[in-house]
Biopython code that builds the backbone (N, CA, C, O; Angstrom):
import numpy as np
from Bio.PDB.StructureBuilder import StructureBuilder

atoms = [
    (1, "MET", "N", (0.761, -1.343, -0.058)),
    (1, "MET", "CA", (0.073, -0.081, 0.009)),
    (1, "MET", "C", (0.938, 1.272, -0.036)),
    (1, "MET", "O", (0.455, 2.348, -0.387)),
    (2, "ARG", "N", (2.075, 1.119, 0.302)),
    (2, "ARG", "CA", (2.916, 2.126, 0.414)),
    (2, "ARG", "C", (3.877, 2.504, -0.752)),
    (2, "ARG", "O", (4.480, 3.569, -0.884)),
    (3, "ALA", "N", (3.897, 1.452, -1.544)),
    (3, "ALA", "CA", (4.731, 1.568, -2.822)),
    (3, "ALA", "C", (4.068, 2.491, -3.832)),
    (3, "ALA", "O", (2.919, 2.923, -3.736)),
    (4, "ASN", "N", (4.982, 2.755, -4.872)),
    (4, "ASN", "CA", (4.463, 3.702, -5.827)),
    (4, "ASN", "C", (3.856, 3.141, -7.084)),
    (4, "ASN", "O", (3.171, 3.843, -7.828)),
    (5, "PHE", "N", (4.095, 1.955, -7.303)),
    (5, "PHE", "CA", (3.578, 1.203, -8.469)),
    (5, "PHE", "C", (2.185, 1.563, -8.755)),
    (5, "PHE", "O", (1.933, 2.339, -9.677)),
    (6, "TYR", "N", (1.212, 1.022, -7.983)),
    (6, "TYR", "CA", (-0.143, 1.211, -8.312)),
    (6, "TYR", "C", (-0.595, 2.716, -8.358)),
    (6, "TYR", "O", (-1.352, 3.058, -9.267)),
    (7, "PRO", "N", (-0.140, 3.703, -7.354)),
    (7, "PRO", "CA", (-0.421, 4.956, -7.468)),
    (7, "PRO", "C", (-0.018, 5.546, -8.809)),
    (7, "PRO", "O", (-0.802, 6.250, -9.445)),
    (8, "GLU", "N", (1.185, 5.263, -9.230)),
    (8, "GLU", "CA", (1.691, 5.831, -10.456)),
    (8, "GLU", "C", (0.888, 5.165, -11.707)),
    (8, "GLU", "O", (0.546, 5.915, -12.620)),
    (9, "GLU", "N", (0.626, 3.991, -11.764)),
    (9, "GLU", "CA", (-0.171, 3.433, -12.856)),
    (9, "GLU", "C", (-1.648, 3.957, -12.756)),
    (9, "GLU", "O", (-2.190, 4.329, -13.796)),
    (10, "PHE", "N", (-2.222, 4.000, -11.756)),
    (10, "PHE", "CA", (-3.520, 4.451, -11.587)),
    (10, "PHE", "C", (-3.607, 5.984, -12.005)),
    (10, "PHE", "O", (-4.551, 6.382, -12.688)),
    (11, "GLN", "N", (-2.633, 6.794, -11.591)),
    (11, "GLN", "CA", (-2.601, 8.212, -12.052)),
    (11, "GLN", "C", (-2.416, 8.345, -13.397)),
    (11, "GLN", "O", (-3.036, 9.228, -13.990)),
    (12, "ARG", "N", (-1.541, 7.495, -14.083)),
    (12, "ARG", "CA", (-1.232, 7.431, -15.438)),
    (12, "ARG", "C", (-2.659, 7.237, -16.402)),
    (12, "ARG", "O", (-2.863, 7.780, -17.488)),
    (13, "ALA", "N", (-3.498, 6.377, -15.728)),
    (13, "ALA", "CA", (-4.863, 6.037, -16.205)),
    (13, "ALA", "C", (-5.898, 7.113, -15.926)),
    (13, "ALA", "O", (-7.022, 7.017, -16.420)),
    (14, "GLY", "N", (-5.577, 8.072, -15.197)),
    (14, "GLY", "CA", (-6.518, 9.093, -14.642)),
    (14, "GLY", "C", (-7.604, 8.679, -13.654)),
    (14, "GLY", "O", (-8.718, 9.198, -13.574)),
    (15, "ILE", "N", (-7.088, 7.582, -12.843)),
    (15, "ILE", "CA", (-7.791, 7.052, -11.760)),
    (15, "ILE", "C", (-7.332, 7.543, -10.308)),
    (15, "ILE", "O", (-6.168, 7.278, -10.008)),
    (16, "ASP", "N", (-7.976, 8.109, -9.539)),
    (16, "ASP", "CA", (-7.592, 8.347, -8.230)),
    (16, "ASP", "C", (-7.481, 7.202, -7.388)),
    (16, "ASP", "O", (-8.387, 6.369, -7.373)),
    (17, "LEU", "N", (-6.361, 7.069, -6.619)),
    (17, "LEU", "CA", (-6.128, 5.993, -5.815)),
    (17, "LEU", "C", (-6.351, 6.447, -4.437)),
    (17, "LEU", "O", (-5.685, 7.427, -4.106)),
    (18, "VAL", "N", (-7.150, 5.942, -3.558)),
    (18, "VAL", "CA", (-7.314, 6.253, -2.052)),
    (18, "VAL", "C", (-6.847, 5.234, -1.288)),
    (18, "VAL", "O", (-7.309, 4.107, -1.468)),
    (19, "ARG", "N", (-5.910, 5.451, -0.365)),
    (19, "ARG", "CA", (-5.341, 4.383, 0.523)),
    (19, "ARG", "C", (-6.272, 4.471, 1.799)),
    (19, "ARG", "O", (-6.960, 5.451, 2.084)),
    (20, "PRO", "N", (-6.183, 3.245, 2.555)),
    (20, "PRO", "CA", (-6.761, 3.237, 3.786)),
    (20, "PRO", "C", (-6.124, 4.298, 4.791)),
    (20, "PRO", "O", (-5.055, 4.837, 4.503)),
    (21, "GLU", "N", (-6.751, 4.569, 5.894)),
    (21, "GLU", "CA", (-5.935, 5.458, 6.855)),
    (21, "GLU", "C", (-4.720, 4.706, 7.403)),
    (21, "GLU", "O", (-4.618, 3.496, 7.202)),
    (22, "GLU", "N", (-3.811, 5.374, 8.077)),
    (22, "GLU", "CA", (-2.547, 4.934, 8.429)),
    (22, "GLU", "C", (-2.801, 3.669, 9.376)),
    (22, "GLU", "O", (-2.196, 2.601, 9.282)),
    (23, "SER", "N", (-3.762, 3.963, 10.270)),
    (23, "SER", "CA", (-3.969, 2.744, 11.391)),
    (23, "SER", "C", (-4.604, 1.621, 10.630)),
    (23, "SER", "O", (-4.289, 0.480, 10.968)),
    (24, "GLU", "N", (-5.459, 1.788, 9.645)),
    (24, "GLU", "CA", (-5.910, 0.561, 8.832)),
    (24, "GLU", "C", (-4.818, -0.042, 8.047)),
    (24, "GLU", "O", (-4.725, -1.267, 7.967)),
    (25, "GLN", "N", (-3.949, 0.785, 7.435)),
    (25, "GLN", "CA", (-2.888, 0.064, 6.565)),
    (25, "GLN", "C", (-1.966, -0.778, 7.693)),
    (25, "GLN", "O", (-1.531, -1.895, 7.411)),
    (26, "GLN", "N", (-1.748, -0.245, 8.790)),
    (26, "GLN", "CA", (-0.963, -1.037, 9.804)),
    (26, "GLN", "C", (-1.660, -2.351, 10.057)),
    (26, "GLN", "O", (-1.142, -3.457, 9.904)),
    (27, "PHE", "N", (-2.919, -2.106, 10.471)),
    (27, "PHE", "CA", (-3.731, -3.360, 10.735)),
    (27, "PHE", "C", (-3.796, -4.480, 9.520)),
    (27, "PHE", "O", (-3.662, -5.682, 9.748)),
    (28, "ILE", "N", (-4.007, -3.966, 8.276)),
    (28, "ILE", "CA", (-3.991, -4.746, 7.191)),
    (28, "ILE", "C", (-2.652, -5.435, 6.991)),
    (28, "ILE", "O", (-2.555, -6.636, 6.737)),
    (29, "HIS", "N", (-1.662, -4.633, 7.116)),
    (29, "HIS", "CA", (-0.254, -5.315, 6.960)),
    (29, "HIS", "C", (-0.083, -6.406, 7.920)),
    (29, "HIS", "O", (0.338, -7.500, 7.542)),
    (30, "GLY", "N", (-0.391, -6.169, 9.156)),
    (30, "GLY", "CA", (-0.203, -7.098, 10.236)),
    (30, "GLY", "C", (-0.975, -8.454, 9.987)),
    (30, "GLY", "O", (-0.443, -9.549, 10.168)),
    (31, "LYS", "N", (-2.214, -8.294, 9.576)),
    (31, "LYS", "CA", (-2.985, -9.453, 9.169)),
    (31, "LYS", "C", (-2.409, -10.237, 7.974)),
    (31, "LYS", "O", (-2.380, -11.465, 7.906)),
    (32, "TYR", "N", (-2.020, -9.500, 7.174)),
    (32, "TYR", "CA", (-1.410, -9.985, 5.935)),
    (32, "TYR", "C", (-0.128, -10.850, 6.272)),
    (32, "TYR", "O", (0.009, -11.984, 5.813)),
    (33, "ILE", "N", (0.730, -10.297, 7.032)),
    (33, "ILE", "CA", (2.040, -10.938, 7.222)),
    (33, "ILE", "C", (1.748, -12.021, 8.238)),
    (33, "ILE", "O", (2.279, -13.116, 8.055)),
    (34, "ASN", "N", (0.945, -11.833, 9.317)),
    (34, "ASN", "CA", (0.921, -12.723, 10.500)),
    (34, "ASN", "C", (-0.249, -13.813, 10.240)),
    (34, "ASN", "O", (-0.258, -14.843, 10.914)),
    (35, "GLU", "N", (-1.114, -13.602, 9.376)),
    (35, "GLU", "CA", (-2.191, -14.604, 9.038)),
    (35, "GLU", "C", (-2.271, -15.019, 7.674)),
    (35, "GLU", "O", (-2.103, -16.211, 7.416)),
    (36, "LEU", "N", (-2.485, -14.263, 6.841)),
    (36, "LEU", "CA", (-2.733, -14.562, 5.251)),
    (36, "LEU", "C", (-1.552, -15.360, 4.724)),
    (36, "LEU", "O", (-1.703, -16.403, 4.087)),
    (37, "LEU", "N", (-0.280, -14.788, 5.039)),
    (37, "LEU", "CA", (0.999, -15.379, 4.509)),
    (37, "LEU", "C", (1.121, -16.750, 5.207)),
    (37, "LEU", "O", (1.778, -17.599, 4.604)),
    (38, "LYS", "N", (0.632, -17.047, 6.275)),
    (38, "LYS", "CA", (0.662, -18.158, 6.986)),
    (38, "LYS", "C", (-0.414, -19.178, 6.776)),
    (38, "LYS", "O", (-0.611, -20.134, 7.526)),
    (39, "ASN", "N", (-1.118, -18.885, 5.653)),
    (39, "ASN", "CA", (-2.448, -19.741, 5.359)),
    (39, "ASN", "C", (-3.509, -19.776, 6.466)),
    (39, "ASN", "O", (-4.048, -20.849, 6.736)),
    (40, "LYS", "N", (-3.822, -18.687, 7.098)),
    (40, "LYS", "CA", (-4.744, -18.514, 8.069)),
    (40, "LYS", "C", (-5.818, -17.524, 7.698)),
    (40, "LYS", "O", (-5.625, -16.320, 7.863)),
    (41, "PHE", "N", (-6.915, -17.982, 7.214)),
    (41, "PHE", "CA", (-7.848, -17.167, 6.729)),
    (41, "PHE", "C", (-9.116, -17.116, 7.564)),
    (41, "PHE", "O", (-10.079, -17.865, 7.398)),
    (42, "LEU", "N", (-9.023, -16.177, 8.461)),
    (42, "LEU", "CA", (-10.041, -15.982, 9.676)),
    (42, "LEU", "C", (-11.414, -15.175, 9.273)),
    (42, "LEU", "O", (-11.398, -14.209, 8.511)),
    (43, "SER", "N", (-12.422, -15.617, 9.789)),
    (43, "SER", "CA", (-13.665, -14.997, 9.349)),
    (43, "SER", "C", (-13.681, -13.577, 9.991)),
    (43, "SER", "O", (-14.258, -12.633, 9.452)),
    (44, "ASP", "N", (-12.935, -13.470, 11.312)),
    (44, "ASP", "CA", (-12.985, -12.004, 11.883)),
    (44, "ASP", "C", (-12.135, -11.124, 11.098)),
    (44, "ASP", "O", (-12.482, -9.959, 10.905)),
    (45, "THR", "N", (-10.874, -11.664, 10.556)),
    (45, "THR", "CA", (-10.285, -10.849, 9.626)),
    (45, "THR", "C", (-11.013, -10.408, 8.500)),
    (45, "THR", "O", (-10.957, -9.229, 8.153)),
    (46, "ARG", "N", (-11.793, -11.374, 7.805)),
    (46, "ARG", "CA", (-12.530, -10.865, 6.599)),
    (46, "ARG", "C", (-13.500, -9.763, 7.074)),
    (46, "ARG", "O", (-13.545, -8.695, 6.463)),
    (47, "THR", "N", (-14.323, -10.012, 8.211)),
    (47, "THR", "CA", (-15.166, -9.062, 8.642)),
    (47, "THR", "C", (-14.573, -7.580, 8.929)),
    (47, "THR", "O", (-15.241, -6.584, 8.651)),
    (48, "ASP", "N", (-13.296, -7.494, 9.495)),
    (48, "ASP", "CA", (-12.560, -6.301, 9.687)),
    (48, "ASP", "C", (-12.148, -5.650, 8.292)),
    (48, "ASP", "O", (-12.197, -4.443, 8.056)),
    (49, "LEU", "N", (-11.787, -6.512, 7.520)),
    (49, "LEU", "CA", (-11.240, -5.858, 6.265)),
    (49, "LEU", "C", (-12.471, -5.361, 5.346)),
    (49, "LEU", "O", (-12.393, -4.349, 4.650)),
    (50, "LEU", "N", (-13.514, -6.107, 5.412)),
    (50, "LEU", "CA", (-14.747, -5.502, 4.823)),
    (50, "LEU", "C", (-15.217, -4.354, 5.409)),
    (50, "LEU", "O", (-15.761, -3.508, 4.699)),
    (51, "ARG", "N", (-15.074, -4.159, 6.805)),
    (51, "ARG", "CA", (-15.427, -2.840, 7.420)),
    (51, "ARG", "C", (-14.693, -1.894, 7.088)),
    (51, "ARG", "O", (-15.198, -0.779, 6.959)),
    (52, "ILE", "N", (-13.335, -2.095, 6.867)),
    (52, "ILE", "CA", (-12.572, -0.964, 6.358)),
    (52, "ILE", "C", (-12.931, -0.489, 4.847)),
    (52, "ILE", "O", (-12.928, 0.695, 4.510)),
    (53, "ALA", "N", (-13.219, -1.494, 4.044)),
    (53, "ALA", "CA", (-13.620, -1.239, 2.671)),
    (53, "ALA", "C", (-14.971, -0.420, 2.659)),
    (53, "ALA", "O", (-15.149, 0.486, 1.844)),
    (54, "HIS", "N", (-15.986, -0.808, 3.673)),
    (54, "HIS", "CA", (-17.244, -0.144, 3.612)),
    (54, "HIS", "C", (-16.929, 1.227, 4.265)),
    (54, "HIS", "O", (-17.487, 2.176, 3.715)),
    (55, "ARG", "N", (-16.272, 1.468, 5.159)),
    (55, "ARG", "CA", (-15.861, 2.909, 5.802)),
    (55, "ARG", "C", (-15.236, 3.663, 4.607)),
    (55, "ARG", "O", (-15.488, 4.865, 4.516)),
    (56, "MET", "N", (-14.471, 3.094, 3.708)),
    (56, "MET", "CA", (-13.810, 3.741, 2.566)),
    (56, "MET", "C", (-14.800, 4.049, 1.585)),
    (56, "MET", "O", (-14.673, 5.077, 0.920)),
    (57, "ASN", "N", (-15.824, 3.244, 1.404)),
    (57, "ASN", "CA", (-16.749, 3.407, 0.443)),
    (57, "ASN", "C", (-17.588, 4.580, 0.924)),
    (57, "ASN", "O", (-17.848, 5.522, 0.176)),
    (58, "ASP", "N", (-17.983, 4.514, 2.108)),
    (58, "ASP", "CA", (-18.935, 5.580, 2.746)),
    (58, "ASP", "C", (-18.212, 6.924, 2.909)),
    (58, "ASP", "O", (-18.795, 7.945, 2.543)),
    (59, "GLU", "N", (-17.129, 6.982, 3.372)),
    (59, "GLU", "CA", (-16.423, 8.273, 3.781)),
    (59, "GLU", "C", (-15.651, 8.717, 2.689)),
    (59, "GLU", "O", (-15.708, 9.907, 2.377)),
    (60, "ASP", "N", (-14.793, 7.774, 1.938)),
    (60, "ASP", "CA", (-13.887, 8.387, 0.855)),
    (60, "ASP", "C", (-14.520, 8.104, -0.549)),
    (60, "ASP", "O", (-13.774, 8.367, -1.492)),
    (61, "GLY", "N", (-15.725, 7.631, -0.850)),
    (61, "GLY", "CA", (-16.315, 7.512, -1.985)),
    (61, "GLY", "C", (-15.671, 6.471, -3.024)),
    (61, "GLY", "O", (-15.944, 6.444, -4.225)),
    (62, "ILE", "N", (-14.757, 5.603, -2.354)),
    (62, "ILE", "CA", (-14.235, 4.714, -3.239)),
    (62, "ILE", "C", (-15.211, 3.804, -4.135)),
    (62, "ILE", "O", (-16.264, 3.383, -3.657)),
    (63, "GLU", "N", (-14.821, 3.518, -5.453)),
    (63, "GLU", "CA", (-15.785, 2.520, -6.134)),
    (63, "GLU", "C", (-15.271, 1.083, -6.211)),
    (63, "GLU", "O", (-16.060, 0.248, -6.653)),
    (64, "ALA", "N", (-14.078, 0.694, -5.847)),
    (64, "ALA", "CA", (-13.589, -0.484, -5.828)),
    (64, "ALA", "C", (-12.392, -0.652, -4.774)),
    (64, "ALA", "O", (-11.793, 0.308, -4.289)),
    (65, "VAL", "N", (-12.132, -1.949, -4.493)),
    (65, "VAL", "CA", (-10.914, -2.122, -3.590)),
    (65, "VAL", "C", (-10.066, -3.000, -4.594)),
    (65, "VAL", "O", (-10.510, -3.931, -5.265)),
    (66, "VAL", "N", (-8.785, -2.541, -4.575)),
    (66, "VAL", "CA", (-7.699, -3.374, -5.193)),
    (66, "VAL", "C", (-7.138, -4.424, -4.287)),
    (66, "VAL", "O", (-6.634, -4.139, -3.201)),
    (67, "LEU", "N", (-7.229, -5.572, -4.723)),
    (67, "LEU", "CA", (-6.717, -6.756, -4.056)),
    (67, "LEU", "C", (-5.349, -7.105, -4.563)),
    (67, "LEU", "O", (-5.123, -7.958, -5.422)),
    (68, "ALA", "N", (-4.307, -6.237, -3.846)),
    (68, "ALA", "CA", (-2.967, -6.423, -4.606)),
    (68, "ALA", "C", (-2.070, -7.437, -4.039)),
    (68, "ALA", "O", (-0.882, -7.487, -4.358)),
    (69, "GLY", "N", (-2.638, -8.285, -3.165)),
    (69, "GLY", "CA", (-1.773, -9.278, -2.651)),
    (69, "GLY", "C", (-2.424, -10.620, -2.894)),
    (69, "GLY", "O", (-3.627, -10.699, -2.642)),
    (70, "THR", "N", (-1.839, -11.604, -3.315)),
    (70, "THR", "CA", (-2.393, -12.762, -3.932)),
    (70, "THR", "C", (-3.309, -13.533, -2.661)),
    (70, "THR", "O", (-4.241, -14.293, -2.926)),
    (71, "GLU", "N", (-2.998, -13.294, -1.621)),
    (71, "GLU", "CA", (-3.959, -14.014, -0.498)),
    (71, "GLU", "C", (-5.158, -13.187, -0.225)),
    (71, "GLU", "O", (-6.057, -13.707, 0.436)),
    (72, "LEU", "N", (-5.286, -12.025, -0.625)),
    (72, "LEU", "CA", (-6.482, -11.160, -0.426)),
    (72, "LEU", "C", (-7.674, -11.696, -1.104)),
    (72, "LEU", "O", (-8.750, -11.737, -0.507)),
    (73, "PRO", "N", (-7.553, -12.091, -2.267)),
    (73, "PRO", "CA", (-8.816, -12.614, -2.952)),
    (73, "PRO", "C", (-9.328, -13.989, -2.326)),
    (73, "PRO", "O", (-10.505, -14.348, -2.339)),
    (74, "LEU", "N", (-8.242, -14.719, -1.765)),
    (74, "LEU", "CA", (-8.651, -16.053, -1.055)),
    (74, "LEU", "C", (-9.621, -15.728, 0.126)),
    (74, "LEU", "O", (-10.541, -16.479, 0.451)),
    (75, "LEU", "N", (-9.338, -14.550, 0.735)),
    (75, "LEU", "CA", (-10.199, -14.130, 1.840)),
    (75, "LEU", "C", (-11.376, -13.585, 1.598)),
    (75, "LEU", "O", (-12.381, -13.962, 2.201)),
    (76, "LEU", "N", (-11.399, -12.542, 0.601)),
    (76, "LEU", "CA", (-12.441, -11.722, 0.187)),
    (76, "LEU", "C", (-13.465, -12.103, -0.892)),
    (76, "LEU", "O", (-14.648, -11.768, -0.832)),
    (77, "LEU", "N", (-13.012, -12.711, -1.722)),
    (77, "LEU", "CA", (-13.869, -12.766, -3.153)),
    (77, "LEU", "C", (-15.051, -13.705, -2.828)),
    (77, "LEU", "O", (-16.097, -13.647, -3.474)),
    (78, "ASP", "N", (-14.873, -14.502, -1.892)),
    (78, "ASP", "CA", (-16.155, -15.399, -1.679)),
    (78, "ASP", "C", (-16.917, -14.789, -0.289)),
    (78, "ASP", "O", (-17.656, -15.501, 0.393)),
    (79, "SER", "N", (-16.690, -13.659, -0.033)),
    (79, "SER", "CA", (-17.358, -13.142, 1.403)),
    (79, "SER", "C", (-18.810, -12.909, 1.191)),
    (79, "SER", "O", (-19.511, -12.718, 2.185)),
    (80, "GLY", "N", (-19.365, -12.903, -0.057)),
    (80, "GLY", "CA", (-20.839, -12.722, -0.334)),
    (80, "GLY", "C", (-21.223, -11.237, -0.311)),
    (80, "GLY", "O", (-22.391, -10.850, -0.350)),
    (81, "ASP", "N", (-20.118, -10.412, -0.243)),
    (81, "ASP", "CA", (-20.419, -8.891, -0.095)),
    (81, "ASP", "C", (-20.364, -8.433, -1.569)),
    (81, "ASP", "O", (-19.347, -8.404, -2.262)),
    (82, "THR", "N", (-21.532, -8.103, -1.921)),
    (82, "THR", "CA", (-21.874, -7.501, -3.542)),
    (82, "THR", "C", (-21.786, -6.121, -3.330)),
    (82, "THR", "O", (-21.854, -5.477, -4.376)),
    (83, "ASP", "N", (-21.632, -5.342, -2.120)),
    (83, "ASP", "CA", (-21.730, -3.766, -2.309)),
    (83, "ASP", "C", (-20.370, -3.373, -2.662)),
    (83, "ASP", "O", (-20.286, -2.233, -3.117)),
    (84, "ILE", "N", (-19.387, -3.973, -2.573)),
    (84, "ILE", "CA", (-17.928, -3.569, -2.698)),
    (84, "ILE", "C", (-17.431, -4.383, -4.205)),
    (84, "ILE", "O", (-17.590, -5.599, -4.314)),
    (85, "GLN", "N", (-16.937, -3.711, -5.108)),
    (85, "GLN", "CA", (-16.205, -4.223, -6.204)),
    (85, "GLN", "C", (-14.848, -4.532, -5.784)),
    (85, "GLN", "O", (-14.184, -3.705, -5.159)),
    (86, "PHE", "N", (-14.393, -5.704, -6.101)),
    (86, "PHE", "CA", (-12.851, -6.022, -5.671)),
    (86, "PHE", "C", (-12.312, -6.207, -7.006)),
    (86, "PHE", "O", (-12.943, -6.754, -7.910)),
    (87, "LEU", "N", (-11.106, -5.734, -7.120)),
    (87, "LEU", "CA", (-10.139, -5.942, -8.416)),
    (87, "LEU", "C", (-9.132, -6.734, -8.045)),
    (87, "LEU", "O", (-8.302, -6.316, -7.238)),
    (88, "ASP", "N", (-9.054, -7.919, -8.545)),
    (88, "ASP", "CA", (-8.092, -9.020, -8.117)),
    (88, "ASP", "C", (-7.000, -8.815, -9.234)),
    (88, "ASP", "O", (-7.149, -9.110, -10.420)),
    (89, "THR", "N", (-5.818, -8.231, -8.630)),
    (89, "THR", "CA", (-4.694, -7.934, -9.435)),
    (89, "THR", "C", (-4.063, -9.138, -10.155)),
    (89, "THR", "O", (-3.588, -8.982, -11.280)),
    (90, "THR", "N", (-4.045, -10.322, -9.548)),
    (90, "THR", "CA", (-3.566, -11.462, -10.089)),
    (90, "THR", "C", (-4.389, -11.794, -11.350)),
    (90, "THR", "O", (-3.784, -12.056, -12.390)),
    (91, "VAL", "N", (-5.633, -11.798, -11.317)),
    (91, "VAL", "CA", (-6.443, -12.098, -12.471)),
    (91, "VAL", "C", (-6.380, -11.076, -13.541)),
    (91, "VAL", "O", (-6.364, -11.409, -14.726)),
    (92, "ILE", "N", (-6.343, -9.819, -13.150)),
    (92, "ILE", "CA", (-6.078, -8.654, -14.074)),
    (92, "ILE", "C", (-4.709, -8.915, -14.858)),
    (92, "ILE", "O", (-4.594, -8.732, -16.070)),
    (93, "HIS", "N", (-3.718, -9.351, -14.047)),
    (93, "HIS", "CA", (-2.382, -9.313, -14.790)),
    (93, "HIS", "C", (-2.298, -10.622, -15.642)),
    (93, "HIS", "O", (-1.648, -10.647, -16.687)),
    (94, "VAL", "N", (-2.901, -11.586, -15.217)),
    (94, "VAL", "CA", (-2.910, -12.988, -16.132)),
    (94, "VAL", "C", (-3.699, -12.591, -17.332)),
    (94, "VAL", "O", (-3.174, -12.745, -18.435)),
    (95, "GLN", "N", (-4.978, -12.065, -17.236)),
    (95, "GLN", "CA", (-5.635, -11.663, -18.431)),
    (95, "GLN", "C", (-5.006, -10.897, -19.372)),
    (95, "GLN", "O", (-5.068, -11.109, -20.583)),
    (96, "ALA", "N", (-4.335, -9.912, -18.787)),
    (96, "ALA", "CA", (-3.595, -8.970, -19.608)),
    (96, "ALA", "C", (-2.368, -9.640, -20.547)),
    (96, "ALA", "O", (-2.136, -9.390, -21.729)),
    (97, "ILE", "N", (-1.707, -10.501, -19.722)),
    (97, "ILE", "CA", (-0.772, -11.528, -20.364)),
    (97, "ILE", "C", (-1.304, -12.327, -21.450)),
    (97, "ILE", "O", (-0.697, -12.371, -22.520)),
    (98, "VAL", "N", (-2.379, -12.958, -21.270)),
    (98, "VAL", "CA", (-3.109, -13.874, -22.215)),
    (98, "VAL", "C", (-3.509, -12.897, -23.246)),
    (98, "VAL", "O", (-3.174, -13.211, -24.389)),
    (99, "ASP", "N", (-4.098, -11.870, -23.120)),
    (99, "ASP", "CA", (-4.458, -10.938, -24.285)),
    (99, "ASP", "C", (-3.239, -10.556, -25.055)),
    (99, "ASP", "O", (-3.322, -10.584, -26.283)),
    (100, "GLU", "N", (-2.193, -10.227, -24.528)),
    (100, "GLU", "CA", (-0.993, -9.762, -25.191)),
    (100, "GLU", "C", (-0.490, -11.072, -26.100)),
    (100, "GLU", "O", (-0.164, -10.948, -27.281)),
    (101, "LEU", "N", (-0.474, -12.196, -25.467)),
    (101, "LEU", "CA", (0.131, -13.431, -26.250)),
    (101, "LEU", "C", (-0.845, -13.744, -27.492)),
    (101, "LEU", "O", (-0.422, -14.252, -28.531)),
    (102, "LEU", "N", (-2.205, -13.390, -27.283)),
    (102, "LEU", "CA", (-3.095, -13.799, -28.223)),
    (102, "LEU", "C", (-3.183, -12.734, -29.448)),
    (102, "LEU", "O", (-3.828, -12.940, -30.476)),
    (103, "ARG", "N", (-2.401, -11.520, -29.161)),
    (103, "ARG", "CA", (-2.440, -10.558, -30.423)),
    (103, "ARG", "C", (-1.801, -10.909, -31.553)),
    (103, "ARG", "O", (-1.828, -10.166, -32.534)),
]
sb = StructureBuilder()
sb.init_structure("model")
sb.init_model(0)
sb.init_chain("A")
sb.init_seg("    ")
for serial, (resi, resn, name, xyz) in enumerate(atoms, 1):
    if name == "N":
        sb.init_residue(resn, " ", resi, " ")
    sb.init_atom(name, np.array(xyz, "f"), 0.0, 1.0, " ", f" {name:<3s}", serial, name[0])
structure = sb.get_structure()
């Protein structure tokens, strides 16, 4: 979330990128490192991440959440939450590669 890759690419495409609040970033990072990377997919963590996404939707007006870590879709895509659009960067990258190969 702190790297420049996504902000620069989104800016190049004319899309504003909104990051979670600092405390939320720390929370997400901790859960990612200490749970998701250790293959722990807890319902409480899903609930908390969805709460952050909904807060950002309500307060920051976000239209979608970028799932930029490969473990995030495993936790969130089957959440049943249809109010938030998720962008799975793994799927997006693979689709772009396939499209390029088929040109």
